C-alpha positions in Angstrom: 103.5 134.7 117.2 104.6 131.3 118.3 106.0 130.9 121.8 109.4 129.7 120.6 109.8 132.7 118.3 108.7 135.2 121.1 111.2 133.6 123.5 114.0 133.7 120.9 113.2 137.5 120.5 113.3 137.9 124.3 116.7 136.3 124.5 118.0 138.6 121.7 116.5 141.7 123.2 118.0 141.0 126.6 121.4 140.2 125.0 121.4 143.5 123.0 119.8 145.9 125.5 119.9 146.9 129.1 116.5 145.8 130.3 115.7 146.3 134.0 111.9 145.6 134.3 109.2 143.4 132.7 107.6 146.7 131.6 110.7 147.7 129.6 110.8 144.2 128.1 107.1 144.5 127.1 107.9 147.9 125.4 110.8 146.3 123.5 108.5 143.5 122.4 105.8 145.9 121.3 108.5 147.8 119.3 109.1 144.5 117.5 105.4 143.9 116.8 104.8 141.4 119.7 102.0 142.0 122.2 102.4 139.9 125.3 100.7 140.1 128.7 102.7 140.6 131.9 101.8 137.0 132.9 103.2 135.7 129.6 106.4 137.7 129.9 106.8 136.5 133.5 106.3 132.8 132.4 108.8 133.3 129.5 111.4 134.8 131.9 110.9 131.8 134.2 111.1 129.2 131.4 114.2 130.8 129.9 115.8 131.0 133.3 116.6 134.7 132.8 118.0 136.2 136.0 118.4 139.7 137.3 122.0 140.6 138.0 123.5 143.6 139.7 125.5 146.0 137.5 128.7 147.8 138.6 126.6 150.9 139.4 124.3 149.0 141.7 121.3 148.7 139.4 119.7 145.5 138.4 119.1 144.2 134.9 118.0 141.0 133.2 120.7 138.7 132.0 120.8 135.4 130.2 122.4 132.4 131.9 124.7 131.1 129.2 123.6 127.5 129.5 120.0 128.4 128.6 121.1 130.4 125.5 123.6 127.7 124.5 121.0 125.0 125.0 118.6 126.6 122.6 121.3 127.1 120.0 122.5 123.5 120.5 119.0 122.1 119.9 118.6 124.2 116.7 122.0 123.2 115.4 121.2 119.5 116.1 118.0 119.8 114.2 119.9 121.7 111.4 122.5 118.9 111.1 119.9 116.2 110.8 117.4 118.1 108.6 119.6 119.7 105.9 119.7 117.8 102.6 121.7 120.2 100.4 123.1 123.7 100.3 123.6 125.1 96.8 123.8 128.5 95.1 122.2 129.9 92.0 123.1 133.3 90.5 122.1 135.5 93.5 120.7 133.2 96.2 121.8 130.4 98.5 119.2 127.6 98.5 119.0 125.1 101.4 116.8 122.0 101.0 115.6 120.3 104.1 113.4 117.4 105.1 109.7 118.3 105.1 108.5 120.8 107.8 111.9 121.7 109.1 112.9 124.7 106.9 111.7 127.3 109.5 113.6 125.8 112.3 116.7 125.5 110.1 116.3 129.1 109.1 116.4 130.0 112.8 119.6 128.1 113.2 121.1 130.1 110.4 119.8 133.4 111.8 121.1 132.6 115.3 124.6 131.8 113.9 124.7 135.6 113.0 126.7 135.0 109.8 128.0 138.1 108.2 126.8 138.9 104.7 123.3 137.6 104.9 120.6 140.1 103.9 117.6 138.0 104.6 116.1 134.5 104.8 112.8 133.2 103.5 111.7 129.8 104.6 109.0 127.5 103.2 108.1 123.9 104.1 111.4 122.3 102.9 113.3 125.1 101.3 115.3 128.1 102.6 116.2 131.0 100.3 119.0 133.2 101.6 119.8 136.6 100.1 123.3 138.0 100.5 124.8 141.5 100.6 127.5 140.7 98.0 127.2 138.0 95.4 131.0 137.6 95.4 130.7 136.3 99.0 128.2 133.5 98.3 130.8 130.7 98.4 132.3 131.8 101.8 128.8 132.2 103.3 127.9 128.7 102.0 131.1 127.4 103.8 130.0 129.1 107.0 126.5 127.5 106.7 128.1 124.1 106.1 130.2 124.6 109.2 127.0 124.5 111.2 126.2 121.0 109.7 129.6 119.6 110.8 
């Protein structure tokens, strides 16, 4: 797994779970199919500027400093805005065309936007295929994706 993808997963895990130790974080990563050494996790925590904060019951847990999380999303959205060439639909899918070698990063931008109604995303070199839960919602999902470009 690439460093960026692992770090994106770490941010998501910390945002969605109460994680108090690197060992717990390592267990969550393993549950998601990622094997990482304690040294790698420690470096990721430092690079992502993840901090331990005290909870109301006196325990400590990892927390994301908003500026780091926002910074990653802002970079993805900037790449998305400059790389997307078209957003279209066919019968059942949304098809996003990008400049060469940017579909994966643009797919991450769509994933991080956490748009409702998206079942899955498959990326290639310059094309993203997006499956939706309900075909009748394709146009509103396209509008949501286009809002990232603006």
